[in-house]
C-alpha positions in Angstrom: -20.7 29.1 10.5 -17.7 31.1 11.8 -14.3 29.6 11.3 -11.0 31.1 12.3 -7.6 30.4 10.7 -4.7 31.2 13.0 -1.7 32.8 11.1 1.8 32.6 12.5 5.0 34.0 11.0 5.9 31.5 8.4 2.5 30.1 7.8 2.1 29.5 4.0 -1.0 27.3 3.6 -3.4 29.8 5.3 -4.6 31.3 2.0 -5.2 27.9 0.5 -7.2 26.9 3.5 -9.2 30.2 3.4 -10.0 29.7 -0.3 -11.4 26.2 0.3 -13.3 27.1 3.5 -14.8 30.3 2.0 -15.2 29.7 -1.8 -15.7 25.9 -1.9 -17.7 25.3 1.4 -19.1 28.8 2.1 -17.8 29.1 5.7 -17.6 32.6 7.2 -13.9 32.5 7.5 -11.5 35.0 9.1 -7.7 35.2 9.8 -6.4 35.7 13.3 -2.8 36.8 13.9 -0.9 34.7 16.5 -0.5 37.7 18.9 -4.3 38.3 19.1 -7.2 36.6 20.7 -9.9 34.4 19.1 -13.4 35.7 19.5 -15.7 34.0 22.0 -18.3 33.3 19.3 -16.0 31.4 17.0 -17.4 28.0 16.0 -14.3 26.2 14.8 -10.5 26.9 14.5 -8.0 25.8 11.9 -4.2 25.8 12.3 -2.8 25.7 8.8 0.4 24.3 7.3 3.6 26.1 6.7 6.9 26.7 8.5 6.0 28.8 11.6 9.1 30.7 12.7 11.1 28.9 10.0 10.9 25.6 12.0 13.6 27.0 14.3 14.5 24.8 17.2 11.9 22.2 15.9 8.7 22.4 14.0 5.9 24.1 15.8 7.6 24.6 19.2 7.9 28.4 19.1 4.4 28.9 17.7 3.1 26.7 20.5 4.0 29.4 22.9 2.1 32.2 21.1 -0.4 34.3 23.0 -3.3 33.0 20.9 -2.7 29.5 22.1 -4.1 30.6 25.5 -7.4 31.4 23.9 -7.2 28.1 22.0 -7.0 26.2 25.2 -10.1 28.0 26.5 -12.0 27.1 23.4 -10.8 23.5 23.7 -12.5 23.4 27.2 -15.7 24.4 25.5 -15.4 21.6 23.0 -14.9 23.9 20.0 -13.7 21.9 16.9 -10.0 22.5 16.3 -8.1 21.1 13.3 -4.3 21.3 12.9 -2.9 20.5 9.4 0.8 19.7 8.9 2.5 22.5 10.8 -0.7 23.0 12.6 -0.6 19.4 13.8 3.0 20.0 14.9 1.9 23.1 16.9 -0.9 21.3 18.6 1.5 18.5 19.6 4.1 21.0 20.9 1.4 22.8 22.9 0.4 19.6 24.6 -3.1 19.6 23.1 -2.4 16.4 21.3 -0.3 13.4 22.3 3.0 12.3 20.6 5.8 14.1 18.8 6.6 14.8 15.1 10.1 14.0 14.0 12.1 14.1 10.8 11.0 11.7 8.1 13.2 8.5 8.1 14.4 9.5 4.6 15.6 12.8 6.0 14.0 14.4 2.9 11.1 16.8 2.4 8.3 14.7 0.9 5.7 16.2 -1.5 3.5 13.6 -3.1 0.1 12.0 -3.1 -0.5 9.1 -0.7 -3.5 7.3 0.8 -5.1 7.4 4.2 -7.3 4.9 6.0 -10.0 6.3 8.3 -9.7 4.8 11.8 -12.1 7.0 13.7 -15.2 8.6 12.1 -16.6 10.0 15.3 -14.8 13.4 15.3 -16.1 16.8 14.1 -13.9 16.4 11.0 -14.6 12.7 10.1 -18.3 12.0 10.8 -19.1 12.0 7.1 -16.4 9.5 6.3 -16.8 5.7 6.5 -14.7 3.6 8.9 -11.7 2.1 7.0 -12.5 4.4 4.0 -9.4 5.1 1.8 -8.7 8.7 1.1 -6.2 9.9 -1.6 -4.5 13.0 -0.3 -1.2 14.9 -0.7 1.5 15.3 1.9 4.2 18.0 2.0 6.5 17.8 5.0 10.0 17.2 6.2 9.1 16.5 9.9 6.0 14.4 9.5 7.1 11.2 11.3 4.6 10.7 14.1 6.1 9.0 17.2 4.8 7.6 20.4 6.2 5.0 22.8 4.5 1.6 23.1 2.6 2.6 26.2 1.2 5.7 24.6 0.3 3.8 21.5 -1.6 1.3 23.5 -3.5 4.2 25.1 -4.3 5.8 21.8 -5.7 2.5 20.5 -7.7 1.9 23.7 -9.2 5.5 23.6 -9.8 5.4 19.8 -7.6 8.4 19.3 -6.0 7.3 16.1 -8.0 9.1 13.4 -6.0 8.4 10.2 -3.3 5.9 9.2 -1.2 5.8 6.1 -2.0 2.9 3.8 1.7 2.6 3.2 4.1 4.0 5.8 5.7 6.9 3.9 7.7 8.4 6.6 8.4 5.9 9.4 5.5 7.0 11.6 4.6 4.8 14.6 1.8 2.4 13.6 1.5 4.3 10.2 -0.3 7.1 12.1 -1.1 10.1 10.0 -3.6 11.8 12.4 -4.8 11.7 16.0 -7.4 13.4 18.2 -7.6 14.2 21.9 -9.7 12.1 24.3 -12.7 14.5 23.9 -12.3 14.2 20.1 -12.9 17.9 19.4 -9.2 18.4 18.4 -7.8 16.6 15.4 -4.3 16.9 14.0 -3.2 15.4 10.6 -0.1 15.7 8.5 -1.7 15.4 5.0 -3.3 18.4 3.4 -7.1 18.1 2.8 -7.3 21.6 1.5 -5.2 20.5 -1.5 -7.6 17.7 -2.3 -11.0 19.4 -2.0 -11.5 20.7 -5.5 -12.1 18.7 -8.7 -9.6 20.8 -10.6 -6.7 19.7 -8.5 -7.9 16.2 -7.4 -7.5 13.2 -9.8 -10.3 11.4 -7.9 -13.8 12.3 -9.1 -15.6 12.0 -5.7 -12.9 13.8 -3.8 -13.2 12.0 -0.5 -10.9 14.4 1.3 -13.6 17.1 0.9 -15.7 15.0 3.4 -13.4 16.3 6.1 -14.8 19.8 5.5 -18.3 18.5 5.0 -18.0 16.7 8.3 -17.4 20.1 10.0 -20.4 21.5 8.3 -22.5 18.6 9.6 -21.1 19.1 13.1 -21.9 22.8 13.2 -25.3 22.4 11.7 -26.2 19.9 14.4 -25.3 22.4 17.0 -27.6 25.1 15.6 
């Protein structure tokens, strides 16, 4: 199962993601620099967390215009699973591949702590092993994690079942407690929390590590395609 991790200048969670994908879940994982193209036989793509281009102008906006995003759009049309985590989510939003915007937290502070998510959609490539309304303990680490949409767009997201995760408690002022969304085709998912930081027993205080089911869901998705 071939998975690509896109690396931008300023990405800093790419190695963590690589370790979890390769050593914990045995994916065939490769890095792809933002100026290159993604191979046609790639089976899934991850945009990791970090501070691409130092969050200049605003988080994710410069990276969203990288050459590799053109290839990403082509893979999207084929229905390839794509996951954006934290800065990766910001990039997908800025590229117009996901709805909404991500703004500074209402506290205006960088937040780094554990929180809890509630699963709102378990019909995506990254959530099909999760139960609807399941609670997931997971860490966040961001300064611009407040997801915002206007009321009309929020209504559309609810109607189309595009809200994937919500915070149990609204930690940053996000609209409707939203922590993650998907596109209408449901092959692209963006989320602010970091599942790669909650997938191993050594760093997760919860024995069953429910965040690991995000990666197990991808395994299930790709195995079904074989």
